[in-house]
C-alpha positions in Angstrom: -7.5 -11.9 -61.2 -4.6 -13.9 -59.7 -3.2 -10.7 -58.3 -6.4 -9.9 -56.6 -6.6 -13.4 -55.1 -3.1 -13.1 -53.9 -3.8 -9.7 -52.2 -6.9 -11.2 -50.5 -4.8 -14.1 -49.3 -2.2 -11.8 -47.9 -4.8 -9.7 -46.0 -6.5 -12.9 -44.6 -3.1 -14.3 -43.6 -2.2 -11.0 -41.8 -5.5 -11.0 -40.0 -5.2 -14.6 -38.7 -1.6 -14.2 -37.7 -2.2 -10.8 -36.0 -1.0 -10.6 -32.4 -4.3 -8.9 -31.5 -6.3 -11.8 -32.8 -4.0 -14.3 -31.0 -4.4 -12.3 -27.8 -8.2 -12.3 -28.2 -8.2 -16.0 -28.8 -6.2 -16.6 -25.6 -8.0 -14.1 -23.5 -11.6 -15.1 -24.4 -11.7 -18.6 -22.8 -9.7 -17.3 -19.8 -12.3 -14.6 -19.2 -15.2 -17.1 -19.2 -13.2 -19.6 -17.1 -12.1 -17.2 -14.4 -15.4 -15.3 -14.2 -17.0 -18.1 -12.2 -14.4 -17.9 -9.5 -14.6 -14.1 -8.9 -17.1 -12.9 -6.3 -18.8 -9.6 -7.1 -18.2 -6.8 -4.6 -21.1 -5.9 -2.4 -21.4 -2.5 -0.6 -23.6 -1.8 2.4 -24.7 1.7 3.3 -23.6 2.4 6.8 -24.5 6.1 7.2 -25.8 9.0 5.1 -25.9 12.6 6.0 -27.2 15.8 4.3 -26.4 19.4 5.0 -22.8 19.6 3.9 -21.3 23.0 3.0 -21.4 23.8 -0.7 -18.0 25.4 -0.6 -15.2 22.9 -1.0 -16.6 20.3 1.5 -14.6 17.2 2.4 -15.6 14.4 4.7 -13.2 12.1 6.6 -13.9 9.0 8.8 -11.3 8.3 11.5 -11.1 6.5 14.8 -9.7 9.5 16.6 -9.2 8.0 20.0 -8.6 4.3 19.3 -11.8 3.2 21.0 -13.2 1.2 18.0 -15.8 3.9 17.1 -15.5 5.9 13.9 -15.8 9.7 14.1 -16.8 11.9 11.1 -14.9 15.0 10.3 -16.1 17.6 7.8 -13.9 20.4 6.5 -15.3 23.4 4.7 -15.0 27.1 3.8 -17.5 29.2 5.7 -19.0 30.7 2.5 -17.8 31.5 -1.0 -16.6 35.0 0.0 -15.1 33.9 3.3 -11.4 33.2 3.9 -12.2 31.2 7.0 -11.3 27.4 7.0 -13.1 25.3 9.5 -13.9 21.7 10.5 -16.8 20.1 12.4 -16.4 16.7 14.0 -19.2 14.3 15.0 -19.4 11.3 17.3 -20.2 7.8 16.1 -23.9 8.3 17.0 -24.0 11.4 14.7 -24.1 14.2 17.2 -21.8 17.2 16.6 -19.0 17.4 19.1 -17.4 20.8 18.2 -16.3 23.1 15.5 -12.7 24.3 15.0 -11.9 27.6 13.1 -8.3 27.7 11.9 -6.1 30.9 11.9 -5.0 32.2 8.5 -6.8 32.2 5.2 -8.3 29.4 3.2 -6.6 28.5 0.0 -8.2 26.0 -2.4 -5.2 23.9 -3.2 -4.2 23.7 0.5 -7.5 22.4 1.8 -6.3 18.9 2.6 -6.4 17.4 6.1 -4.1 14.7 7.5 -4.1 12.7 10.7 -1.2 11.4 12.7 -0.3 10.3 16.3 3.0 12.1 16.7 3.3 11.5 20.4 2.1 7.8 20.3 -0.7 8.4 22.9 -3.4 6.6 20.9 -5.2 9.9 19.9 -4.9 11.2 16.4 -4.0 14.9 15.9 -5.5 16.7 12.9 -3.2 18.7 10.6 -4.1 21.3 7.9 -2.6 24.3 6.1 -3.6 27.9 5.9 -1.9 31.1 4.7 -1.2 34.1 7.0 0.1 37.2 5.1 2.9 35.6 3.0 3.6 32.6 5.3 2.4 29.0 5.1 1.0 27.8 8.4 0.8 24.2 9.6 -2.0 23.9 12.1 -2.3 21.1 14.6 -5.2 20.3 16.9 -6.0 17.3 19.0 -9.8 16.6 19.0 -10.0 13.7 21.6 -10.4 12.9 24.4 -11.1 16.6 24.7 -10.3 19.3 22.2 -6.9 20.9 22.7 -5.7 24.4 21.6 -4.7 25.0 18.0 -0.9 24.8 17.6 0.2 26.8 14.5 3.7 26.8 13.1 5.1 29.0 10.2 6.7 26.6 7.7 8.0 28.9 4.9 7.5 32.2 3.0 5.4 32.1 -0.1 5.5 34.0 -3.3 2.4 35.7 -4.8 2.4 35.2 -8.6 -0.1 37.9 -8.8 -1.0 40.6 -6.2 -2.2 38.7 -3.2 -2.7 35.4 -5.1 -0.7 32.3 -4.2 -0.6 29.0 -6.2 0.8 26.1 -4.2 0.1 22.4 -3.4 1.2 20.4 -0.4 1.8 16.7 -0.4 0.5 14.2 2.1 1.8 14.6 5.7 3.7 11.5 6.8 4.4 10.7 10.4 7.8 8.8 10.3 10.5 7.9 12.7 13.4 8.5 10.3 16.2 8.1 12.8 14.8 5.0 14.5 15.1 6.7 17.9 11.5 6.6 18.9 10.7 10.2 17.9 8.2 10.8 15.2 8.5 13.7 12.8 6.2 15.1 10.1 7.4 15.1 6.5 5.7 16.6 3.5 6.4 18.6 0.4 5.5 22.2 -0.6 5.3 22.7 -4.3 4.9 26.1 -6.0 2.8 26.1 -9.2 2.6 29.5 -10.8 4.2 30.8 -7.6 7.2 28.6 -8.6 9.2 28.6 -5.2 9.6 27.0 -2.8 9.7 23.4 -4.1 11.1 21.6 -1.1 10.7 18.7 1.3 10.1 19.7 4.9 10.7 17.9 8.1 8.8 19.3 11.2 9.2 18.6 14.9 5.9 20.0 16.3 6.9 19.3 19.9 10.1 21.3 19.7 8.7 23.6 16.9 11.6 23.0 14.6 11.5 23.1 10.8 14.1 21.6 8.5 13.9 22.1 4.7 15.7 20.5 1.7 17.1 22.6 -1.1 14.7 23.4 -3.9 13.9 20.2 -5.9 13.0 21.6 -9.3 10.2 19.4 -10.6 7.0 18.6 -8.6 7.9 16.1 -5.9 4.5 15.7 -4.2 4.8 12.1 -2.8 7.4 10.6 -0.5 8.4 7.0 0.0 10.6 5.9 3.0 13.1 3.0 2.8 16.3 2.1 4.6 18.5 1.8 1.5 21.9 1.2 3.1 20.9 -0.8 6.2 22.1 1.7 8.8 18.7 1.8 10.6 17.8 5.3 9.3 15.2 5.7 6.6 16.0 7.5 3.4 13.4 9.5 1.5 12.5 8.8 -2.1 10.8 11.8 -3.6 8.4 10.8 -6.4 8.2 13.4 -9.1 6.6 14.6 -12.2 7.3 17.0 -15.1 6.1 20.4 -14.2 3.7 22.2 -16.5 6.0 25.3 -16.5 9.3 24.6 -18.3 12.8 26.2 -18.0 12.2 28.1 -14.8 15.2 30.3 -13.9 16.7 29.7 -10.6 15.8 26.1 -10.2 18.8 23.7 -9.6 17.3 21.0 -11.9 15.2 21.7 -15.0 11.6 20.7 -15.2 11.7 19.0 -18.6 12.2 15.6 -17.1 11.6 14.0 -13.7 14.6 13.1 -11.5 15.2 10.3 -9.1 15.8 12.2 -5.9 16.7 10.4 -2.6 17.3 12.4 0.6 18.8 11.2 3.9 17.3 11.8 7.3 18.8 15.3 7.4 17.2 16.2 4.0 20.6 16.2 2.2 20.9 14.3 -1.1 21.8 10.7 -0.4 23.3 10.6 -3.9 23.3 13.1 -6.8 19.8 13.2 -8.5 19.5 11.0 -11.5 17.7 12.4 -14.5 15.1 10.3 -16.4 14.7 10.8 -20.2 12.8 13.9 -21.2 9.2 13.7 -22.4 7.9 11.6 -19.5 4.7 13.5 -18.6 3.2 11.3 -15.9 4.4 10.9 -12.3 7.3 8.6 -11.7 5.3 7.1 -8.8 6.5 4.3 -6.5 10.0 2.8 -6.9 10.8 -0.8 -6.4 14.1 -0.4 -4.5 17.3 -2.3 -4.1 18.3 -2.6 -0.5 21.9 -3.2 0.5 25.0 -1.3 1.5 25.8 2.1 -0.1 28.5 0.6 -2.3 26.2 -1.9 -3.9 23.5 0.8 -4.4 26.0 3.2 -6.0 27.2 0.4 -8.3 23.7 0.0 -9.5 23.2 3.7 -10.0 26.5 4.0 -12.0 25.0 1.6 -14.6 22.2 4.0 -15.3 20.5 4.2 -17.8 21.8 0.9 -19.3 19.7 -1.5 -17.2 18.3 0.6 -14.3 15.2 2.7 -14.0 13.3 0.9 -16.7 9.8 2.2 -16.8 7.0 -0.4 -16.6 3.6 1.3 -16.6 4.0 3.9 -13.8 6.7 2.0 -11.9 10.5 2.4 -12.1 12.7 -0.5 -11.3 16.0 0.2 -9.5 17.0 -3.5 -9.1 18.1 -4.9 -12.5 17.9 -8.5 -11.3 14.3 -8.0 -10.4 13.6 -6.6 -13.8 15.3 -9.5 -15.6 13.3 -12.0 -13.5 10.1 -10.2 -14.6 11.1 -10.3 -18.2 11.8 -14.0 -18.0 8.3 -14.7 -16.6 6.8 -12.6 -19.4 8.8 -14.4 -22.1 7.9 -17.8 -20.6 4.2 -16.8 -20.7 4.2 -15.9 -24.4 6.3 -19.0 -25.2 3.8 -21.4 -23.5 0.9 -19.5 -25.0 2.4 -19.9 -28.5 2.9 -23.6 -28.0 -0.7 -24.0 -26.8 -1.9 -22.3 -30.0 0.2 -24.6 -32.2 -1.4 -27.6 -30.7 
């Protein structure tokens, strides 16, 4: 009988000293206290339209000519059997202005559209990708103040993983002045899935029709972040990456079993040798909180890897160890104060 009572006492003690119960006790009054200070979001319907294409439709809202009015742009495949990729764009009052049919063939994973003002004239150009034969085309067209001609530029050769079938993704197109010389360039990534290669970062000068590519990156670096890491006025490119679903691919310079920290300079050469994260990280490495300073200080930080650098917090990686330590101190202080509050 005494043994049973002791076991019950142990279970009850574990329950009331559980970190989950303590967390619940702390969180419950906070939730009720804070709730009165939070305003609920309200949404107002501005516009509603019917008649979108049923084949991969996408809708964008942009002020194309900086006049304060929002234009609507719809992209679509003409029909399920068609390889034609098109857009229609509408004025702020709802009337259709024009339709643009892009050269090359539609490809499902390349049907994104981006906007940029590369010549700084206040009018956004529209950019999208199509495939012609075995080449990836970047298509540019200016829609306002009047529609311009389509400017298409071959970016790279593609590999068919089955006869006539390509499997690729492209990252967001960024319009960036890397050199701080007043000239904007377009930067994006092309990542082969089942087609494998290329997996590169591309820099495009549409005005001079010039394309520069990095070496193959290995894992899927779809997103780019731009920071002047060494204070020389030129932006470096931090390539966010993720583990690829296909492992141990022959011919890639870096294996795909783990993401790497890859930083490129303005010429798309490696700013420092890629740093490998631990294997088994499946999600994207996402945005980096970076340490800015001269190259020597940055390299000293990198040389300490992985002792106190690149610590993963949720989906963020910390390059600055001082920043990490300050975060940990705040977390420790929070739990310490919470514990003292409970003891009272």
